C-alpha positions as CSV (number, residue, x, y, z in Angstrom):
1,M,104.5,105.0,53.2
2,S,107.6,103.6,54.9
3,N,107.9,104.2,58.7
4,Y,111.7,104.5,59.1
5,R,113.0,105.7,62.4
6,T,115.6,108.0,60.8
7,W,115.4,109.1,57.2
8,V,116.3,111.6,54.5
9,R,114.3,112.7,51.5
10,L,115.8,112.7,48.0
11,N,116.0,116.0,46.1
12,Q,115.5,116.2,42.3
13,E,119.1,115.0,41.6
14,G,118.8,112.2,44.2
15,K,115.5,111.1,42.6
16,L,117.2,110.9,39.2
17,Q,119.9,108.7,40.7
18,W,117.9,106.6,43.2
19,G,114.2,107.2,42.5
20,D,113.8,103.8,41.0
21,V,114.9,102.2,44.2
22,F,113.2,104.6,46.6
23,A,109.8,105.2,45.0
24,E,108.6,107.3,48.0
25,D,111.9,109.4,47.9
26,K,112.4,108.5,51.5
27,V,115.7,106.7,52.4
28,P,116.4,105.1,55.8
29,V,119.7,106.2,57.3
30,Q,121.6,105.2,60.4
31,S,121.8,108.8,61.7
32,I,120.8,112.3,60.6
33,V,124.4,113.3,61.4
34,T,126.5,113.2,58.2
35,Q,130.0,111.7,57.9
36,H,132.8,113.2,55.7
37,P,134.6,110.4,53.8
38,I,136.6,110.7,50.6
39,L,134.6,108.7,48.2
40,E,136.2,106.6,45.5
41,G,136.7,108.6,42.3
42,T,136.7,112.0,44.0
43,K,139.4,114.1,45.5
44,D,137.4,116.1,48.0
45,V,135.7,115.1,51.2
46,E,131.9,115.0,50.8
47,S,129.1,114.9,53.4
48,V,127.2,111.6,53.3
49,F,124.5,109.8,55.2
50,T,125.0,106.1,55.8
51,V,122.0,104.2,54.5
52,N,120.4,101.8,57.0
53,W,120.9,98.7,55.0
54,N,118.9,96.5,57.4
55,E,115.7,98.6,56.9
56,L,115.7,98.1,53.1
57,T,113.6,95.5,51.5
58,P,115.4,92.6,49.8
59,H,114.2,94.0,46.5
60,Q,115.8,97.4,47.2
61,Q,119.0,95.8,48.4
62,Q,119.2,93.8,45.1
63,A,118.4,96.8,43.0
64,I,121.2,98.9,44.7
65,I,123.7,96.1,44.2
66,E,122.8,95.7,40.6
67,K,122.9,99.4,39.9
68,L,126.3,99.9,41.6
69,S,127.7,96.8,39.9
70,K,126.8,98.2,36.5
71,Q,128.2,101.7,37.3
72,T,131.5,100.4,38.6
73,D,132.0,97.1,36.8
74,A,132.6,95.5,40.2
75,T,131.1,92.1,41.0
76,K,127.8,92.0,42.9
77,E,129.6,90.0,45.6
78,A,132.3,92.7,45.9
79,I,129.6,95.5,46.1
80,L,127.7,93.6,48.9
81,N,130.9,92.9,50.8
82,D,131.8,96.6,50.7
83,I,128.4,97.7,51.8
84,L,128.4,95.2,54.7
85,S,132.0,96.2,55.7
86,F,131.9,100.0,55.3
87,G,128.2,101.0,54.8
88,L,126.4,102.5,51.9
89,P,127.0,106.2,51.6
90,L,124.3,108.6,50.2
91,R,125.6,112.0,49.3
92,R,124.0,114.9,51.2
93,T,123.8,116.8,47.9
94,H,121.2,114.2,46.8
95,T,118.9,115.0,49.8
96,V,116.5,117.8,50.6
97,C,115.6,117.1,54.2
98,C,115.9,114.6,57.0
99,G,113.9,113.6,60.0
100,K,113.6,111.2,63.0
101,V,110.7,109.5,64.6
102,G,109.6,111.1,67.9
103,C,110.9,114.6,66.9
104,N,108.6,117.3,65.5
105,Y,111.2,118.6,63.1
106,S,113.0,118.0,59.9
107,F,115.9,119.8,58.4
108,R,116.1,121.2,54.9
109,E,119.3,121.2,52.9
110,G,120.2,124.8,53.9
111,D,119.9,123.9,57.6
112,F,122.8,121.4,57.6
113,L,126.0,122.3,59.3
114,V,129.0,121.1,57.3
């Protein structure tokens, strides 16, 4: 099992989208605090976690780049440049809970303040 310092767990919808990349359903994130950007292709602001790209394995990084390239028709180089420049958002609606090493708690979806 991965020993990330800060993580979120994927819910059923998140597993359908990202389960092939995160087999343990655990995704490293930079913070358990969400951000609220307007994502490309949507009109509304959405709560997202920023994936901790540096904690991913090279295999996971490549799988994400390939998946996003197929979904968007953008080049793999453009996808990687965007991730390195802006981060990789993971929708809060794709998670069920989050946690942090050294804390004896985790938050479930209903506990998030938006």
